[in-house]
DONU-846549 format. One line per field, with one value per residue: z, x, y of N, C-alpha, C in turn; residue number from 0; residue in one letter. Coordinates in steps of 0.001 Angstrom, whole numbers, plus 524288, in hexadecimal, padded with zeros to 5 digits. Each point is the difference from the previous one (the first is absolute). Layout:
nup	[Z  ...]
neast	[X  ...]
nnorth	[Y  ...]
caup	[Z  ...]
caeast	[X  ...]
canorth	[Y  ...]
cup	[Z  ...]
ceast	[X  ...]
cnorth	[Y  ...]
num	[NUM  ...]
residuo	[a  ...]
This chain:
nup	[831A7  80269  7FD8D  80415  7FCE5  7FE53  7FFBF  7FB93  7FED9  8038D  7FB8C  8025C  7FBFD  7FC49  7FC8D  7FCCC  7FEC0  7FB6E  803D1  7FBB5  80089  80367  7FEC6  80382  80442  80345  802DC  80295  8039C  7FE75  804F5  7FF0A  8035E  7FE28  7FD43  7FE7E  8014B  7FB63  8012A  7FC72  7FDD2  7FDFC  7FD8F  8025B  7FBB9  801E4  7FB4A  7FE96  7FD78  80515  800DB  7FEF4  7FDD8  7FCE8  7FBF7  7FDEA  8049B  7FE86  7FCA7  800EB  7FF1A  801FD  7FE3B  8016A  803BC  802A7  7FB9A  7FF74  8050C  7FF95  7FBB9  802BF  803E4  7FCA2  7FD6F  804A0  801A2  7FB7D  80003  80503  7FCAF  80232  803DB  7FC02  803C4  80235  7FBDD  7FD95  7FB22  7FF0C  8045C  7FEC0  7FAF4  80165  80379  7FC8A  7FC57  8038E  8013F  7FAE1  7FF42  803CE  7FDE7  7FB1F  801CF  80267  7FC04  7FD56  804AD  7FE4D  7FE3C  80377  7FD64  7FFAB  80519  800B2  7FCF4  8024C  80479  7FDEF  7FE7D  804AC  80222  7FC82  800C3  8051A  7FE82  7FB58  80220  8034C  7FC2B  7FD6B  804A3  800CB  7FB1E  801D8  8040C  801D7]
neast	[840F1  7FB90  7FBEF  7FDAA  7FC43  8019B  7FC84  8025E  8020F  80304  8001C  7FFBE  80103  80216  801F5  7FF05  80472  7FDD6  7FC8E  7FDB8  80009  803A7  7FFC9  7FC6B  802DB  7FDAA  801B6  7FB80  80013  7FB1A  7FEED  7FB91  7FCB5  7FE16  7FBB6  80205  80373  800A0  804D4  800CE  803EB  800DA  8020F  8045A  8007E  7FB2D  7FF58  7FEFD  7FB9F  7FF84  7FCFA  7FC7B  8028B  7FBCB  8032A  7FB53  7FF9A  804AA  7FE47  7FB56  801AA  80471  8037E  80338  7FCB1  7FC57  7FEE4  804F6  8000C  7FB72  8020C  8043E  7FCF5  7FCFB  8040F  80216  7FB55  7FF88  804DA  7FF12  7FC08  80034  7FEC6  80303  802D2  7FED8  8000C  7FB91  80187  7FAF0  7FF5D  80409  7FEB1  7FB1D  801C6  80354  7FC5E  7FCC9  803DF  800B5  7FADC  7FFAA  80448  7FE40  7FB62  802E2  80343  7FBAA  7FE2F  8032D  8014D  7FC21  7FE3B  804A8  800A0  7FB18  800F6  804A0  7FD76  7FC2F  803FD  80223  7FB5E  7FF9E  804ED  7FF74  7FB5C  80121  801C6  7FBFE  7FCE8  802AC  7FFF1  7FB75  7FF27  80280  7FD68  80486]
nnorth	[7F6A8  800CD  801D0  80222  7FE94  80484  803C4  80064  8047B  7FDBF  7FD72  7FB61  80311  7FD33  8032F  7FC05  80232  800BE  80065  7FE42  7FACF  7FF7D  8050B  7FE9E  800E9  7FCBC  803FE  7FF8E  7FC42  7FF5A  800E4  7FD67  80229  7FB92  800E0  7FB78  803AE  7FDC5  7FEA6  80399  7FD6F  804A5  7FC0E  8016E  802E0  800D6  7FE06  804DA  8010D  8009A  8040C  7FC8B  803E1  8000E  7FF3C  7FFB8  7FDA1  7FE67  8037C  7FDDD  7FB24  801DF  7FCA6  803B7  7FEAE  8028F  7FD97  8013F  8011C  80251  8020D  8010E  8018F  80258  801F2  80112  8017C  8028B  801D0  800EA  800AF  804A8  7FCD1  7FED4  7FE0C  80490  80317  800B3  7FF2E  7FFC9  7FD36  7FD05  80015  7FF3D  7FC7D  7FE0F  8003D  7FDFD  7FCBB  7FFC5  7FFBD  7FC80  7FDD9  80073  7FE6F  7FC65  7FF3C  8002B  8019C  8039D  7FB4C  7FF8F  80412  8022D  7FF15  80167  80417  800A0  7FF7C  802E5  802E3  7FF9A  800F4  803D2  8015C  7FF33  7FE44  801C9  8045A  80018  7FE9A  8039F  80267  7FDB0  8015F  80433  7FE1D  7FE14]
caup	[802A3  7FD29  8021F  800D7  7FC37  8018F  7FB70  7FF54  7FA8F  7FE76  7FFC2  7FFC5  7FAAD  7FCA8  7FA66  7FDEE  7FAA2  7FBF5  800A2  7FE4B  801E2  80595  80103  80569  803AC  80586  80239  80568  80149  801DC  802E6  80048  8025C  7FC8F  80285  80294  8048B  7FE9A  7FEB7  7FAD9  7FED5  7FA9E  800AA  7FD51  7FB10  7FC90  7FB56  7FE38  7FBF2  8022B  7FFA6  7FA94  7FD90  7FA55  7FE1E  7FEB7  804C0  8036F  800E6  80479  8042F  7FF13  80220  80567  80283  80554  7FFFE  7FE71  803D2  7FFAF  7FB2F  800FB  80360  7FC77  7FC64  80307  80177  7FB2B  7FE99  803EB  80087  80544  80132  7FBD8  80221  803FC  7FD90  7FA5C  7FD24  7FFA0  8051D  80139  7FCD5  80200  804E3  7FEB2  7FD91  80411  80366  7FD4B  800A4  8057C  800BF  7FD69  802E6  80507  7FF67  7FC1A  800E8  7FD34  7FA98  80039  7FAFD  7FC3C  801D5  7FEA0  7FA46  7FEBB  801F9  7FC3A  7FB71  80184  80024  7FAA8  7FC9F  802E1  80048  7FC86  80261  80496  7FE60  7FD59  803D4  8018E  7FB9C  7FF34  80449  7FE97]
caeast	[7FCE2  7FB49  7FD35  7FA76  7FDE6  7FD9E  7FFEB  80493  800F6  804B7  7FE8C  8046B  7FFA5  80415  7FF70  8043A  8010D  8002D  7FBEB  7FB14  7FB63  7FF53  80490  8007D  8012E  7FF4B  80542  7FFCC  7FB2D  7FBCE  7FC3C  7FAFB  7FBBE  7FB77  7FAEB  7FE8C  80368  804E6  8046D  80211  804F1  801D1  80591  8040B  80171  7FB78  8003B  7FAD2  7FFDF  7FD89  7FA5E  7FEAD  7FD3D  800BB  8038E  7FCFC  7FEA8  8048C  80140  7FCE0  80086  804EE  8005A  801D4  7FCA4  7FEA3  7FD98  803DC  800AC  7FB2D  80066  803F6  7FD58  7FC72  80305  8029B  7FC1F  7FEB1  80476  800B5  7FB21  7FE05  7FACA  7FDFA  7FEEA  7FBEB  7FB2E  7FFBE  802FD  7FCD8  7FFEF  8055B  8010E  7FCD4  8026F  804E6  7FEA5  7FDB6  80448  8029B  7FCAD  8003E  80528  7FFEF  7FCA3  8027E  804A2  7FF01  7FA6E  7FDE6  7FED6  7FCE4  7FD48  803D8  80161  7FBB1  80010  80461  7FE6D  7FC61  8031D  802AF  7FBFF  7FE3C  80418  803D1  7FECE  80380  8053C  7FFE7  7FFD1  804ED  80425  7FFBB  801C2  805A5  802C5  801AD]
canorth	[803F1  8016B  80480  7FF5F  803A7  804EE  8036C  80351  8015B  7FD32  7FA87  7FC52  7FDFD  80221  7FF22  7FCC8  8019D  7FC0A  7FC18  80249  7FD44  80130  80350  801B4  7FBCB  80153  7FFED  7FE27  7FD47  80363  7FCDF  802AD  7FCF7  7FFD5  800A5  7FB15  7FF6E  7FD75  80353  7FE99  8029F  8009B  7FEF1  802F4  7FD93  7FF89  80350  80183  80407  804A8  7FF3A  7FEBA  8045D  7FFFB  80418  804AC  802E6  800C5  80581  801D3  7FC20  7FD2D  7FAAD  8006A  803DD  7FE7C  7FAD3  7FC1A  7FBCB  7FCED  7FCE8  7FBF7  7FC3D  7FD3A  7FCBC  7FBF5  7FC12  7FD2B  7FCB7  7FBE3  7FD02  800DC  7FDF1  7FCAA  7FAD5  80070  801F1  7FF29  803FA  804C2  80293  801A9  804A2  80456  801AD  802B1  80504  80353  801B3  8044E  8049D  8019A  80259  8051D  8039A  80129  8034E  8040D  800D5  80489  7FE7C  7FB33  7FF32  7FE14  7FAC4  7FC77  7FF6B  7FC8C  7FAD8  7FDA8  7FE68  7FB26  7FBE9  7FEDE  7FDDA  7FCDB  7FA62  7FD15  8002C  7FC9F  7FA82  7FEB8  7FF13  7FA8A  7FCD5  8008A  7FD5B  7FAB0]
cup	[7FCA0  8024C  800DE  7FCBF  80296  7FB65  7FFFD  7FA3E  7FE05  80042  7FFDE  7FAB2  7FCB6  7FA4E  7FE19  7FA3F  7FC4C  80070  7FE99  80279  805B3  801DC  805A9  8038A  80592  802A9  805BA  800B4  80214  8028B  800BA  8026A  7FC8C  8031B  802C4  804BB  7FEDB  7FEC6  7FACC  7FF0C  7FA20  80060  7FCB2  7FAFF  7FC4F  7FB7B  7FE40  7FC0C  801FE  8001A  7FA40  7FDAA  7FA1C  7FE34  7FEFB  804C5  80372  800CD  80496  804AE  7FF15  8029D  80595  80271  80575  80058  7FF2B  803F1  8003F  7FB31  8009D  80381  7FCB2  7FC72  802DD  80181  7FB3D  7FEC8  803AC  80116  80579  80068  7FBDC  801F3  803F8  7FDBC  7FA4B  7FD5E  7FFE6  80528  8018B  7FD08  80205  80513  7FEE4  7FDAE  80413  803C5  7FD98  800AE  805A2  80135  7FDA8  8031C  80543  7FF59  7FBE7  80059  7FD11  7FA72  7FFBE  7FAEB  7FBE5  8017C  7FE4D  7FA19  7FE5A  801C4  7FC16  7FAFD  80116  8001E  7FA80  7FCD5  802B7  80002  7FCB7  8024D  804A2  7FE71  7FD5D  803E1  80175  7FBB4  7FF3C  8044E  7FE4C  80275]
ceast	[7FB53  7FD97  7FA5D  7FD72  7FD87  80080  804BB  80080  80506  7FEB8  804D0  7FFF5  80435  7FED1  804BD  800C5  80010  7FBE7  7FAC6  7FB3F  7FEBB  8048E  800BE  800E4  7FF36  8054D  80042  7FB08  7FC05  7FBEC  7FB07  7FBE5  7FB2F  7FAEA  7FE2A  8037F  8052D  80428  8022E  804FB  800F9  805E6  80377  8016E  7FB6B  8008B  7FA73  80056  7FDD4  7FA27  7FEAB  7FC7D  800F0  80357  7FD38  7FEF2  804AB  80195  7FCE1  8004C  804F5  80009  80207  7FD06  7FEB1  7FD68  803FE  80096  7FB15  7FFF8  803FD  7FDB6  7FC7D  802F7  802A0  7FC28  7FE39  8044D  80081  7FB0F  7FDA7  7FA41  7FDC9  7FEB4  7FB8E  7FAB7  7FFD5  80338  7FD16  8000D  8056B  80150  7FCFA  80258  804E4  7FEE8  7FDD8  8042E  802F3  7FCE1  80022  8052D  80015  7FCC9  80256  8046E  7FF72  7FA3C  7FD96  7FE4E  7FCCA  7FD0B  803A9  801BF  7FBDE  7FFD5  80459  7FEC4  7FC61  802CD  802E1  7FC15  7FE70  80423  803DC  7FF17  803BA  80583  80038  80001  8050F  8046A  80029  80226  805E9  80323  80190  7FC82]
cnorth	[8015C  804E0  7FE75  8043D  804BD  803AB  8039D  80156  7FD8F  7FA33  7FC89  7FD33  8029D  7FEB6  7FCEE  8016E  7FB55  7FBBC  8026F  7FD6C  8014F  80358  801C3  7FB4D  80206  7FF3E  7FE4B  7FCD1  803EA  7FC7D  80326  7FC66  8007F  80072  7FB0B  7FED4  7FD64  8041B  7FE1A  8031A  8000A  7FF79  8037F  7FD12  7FF3D  803D1  80131  80464  80531  7FF09  7FF42  80435  7FFC1  8049F  80520  80375  8015F  805AE  8022B  7FC56  7FCCE  7FAA5  7FFE7  80487  7FE0A  7FAA4  7FB99  7FB8C  7FCA3  7FC88  7FBA4  7FBB3  7FC78  7FC44  7FB76  7FBB3  7FCD7  7FC01  7FB51  7FCD4  80067  7FE59  7FC52  7FA83  80006  8017C  7FE59  8043E  80532  8030A  801F2  804FF  804BB  8021F  80339  8055F  803CE  801F9  80494  80509  801F6  802B4  8057F  803EE  80183  803F2  80445  8018D  804A0  7FEA9  7FAFB  7FEF0  7FDBA  7FA7A  7FC0F  7FF15  7FC45  7FA6A  7FD4E  7FE62  7FADE  7FB79  7FE5A  7FD16  7FC5B  7FA27  7FCBC  7FFBB  7FC3E  7FA3F  7FE59  7FEF9  7FA49  7FC6F  8002A  7FD56  7FA81  7FBD8]
num	[0  1  2  3  4  5  6  7  8  9  10  11  12  13  14  15  16  17  18  19  20  21  22  23  24  25  26  27  28  29  30  31  32  33  34  35  36  37  38  39  40  41  42  43  44  45  46  47  48  49  50  51  52  53  54  55  56  57  58  59  60  61  62  63  64  65  66  67  68  69  70  71  72  73  74  75  76  77  78  79  80  81  82  83  84  85  86  87  88  89  90  91  92  93  94  95  96  97  98  99  100  101  102  103  104  105  106  107  108  109  110  111  112  113  114  115  116  117  118  119  120  121  122  123  124  125  126  127  128  129  130  131  132  133  134  135  136  137]
residuo	[m  g  i  l  c  s  h  s  l  i  f  p  i  a  y  v  l  g  s  e  k  n  p  y  i  i  t  e  n  i  t  y  k  l  s  n  g  k  i  y  t  i  e  k  g  l  r  l  d  g  t  s  v  p  k  l  l  r  t  i  e  p  r  i  n  n  r  i  i  g  s  a  l  h  d  s  m  y  i  n  d  f  l  r  g  e  l  t  d  k  k  a  r  k  f  i  d  k  e  m  l  l  f  w  n  k  y  n  p  k  h  k  r  k  n  k  a  m  y  y  l  v  r  a  f  g  a  k  v  f  s  n  w  n  k  t  k  p]
């Protein structure tokens, strides 16, 4: 069973004790319609670290917040090389990053400035992470 993504303060996510690298796990499939009309599913069991917030800023921006499902969508698309075969790496990454921002703005509209700031951080520091996913595949 899965859920069609809608905003809620209760997230289909759980904390896994003893796991430091990716301590959170998606507990149900989450289906979301992307801006290009494609349906994307974040599969149950995806492990993630929450929103990627530097330790210094976690007191004002915790890792589990209203951006967590958008971040899970982003991480899942990175991991699964979404659009990598259809677009260049640069264009695929830009699309994925933009989908995260669109998701955040849709479900967290009162914080569009903060969403945009976090988006620019992802744009600035995500290229290495995106290129490394492809290298770790068999």
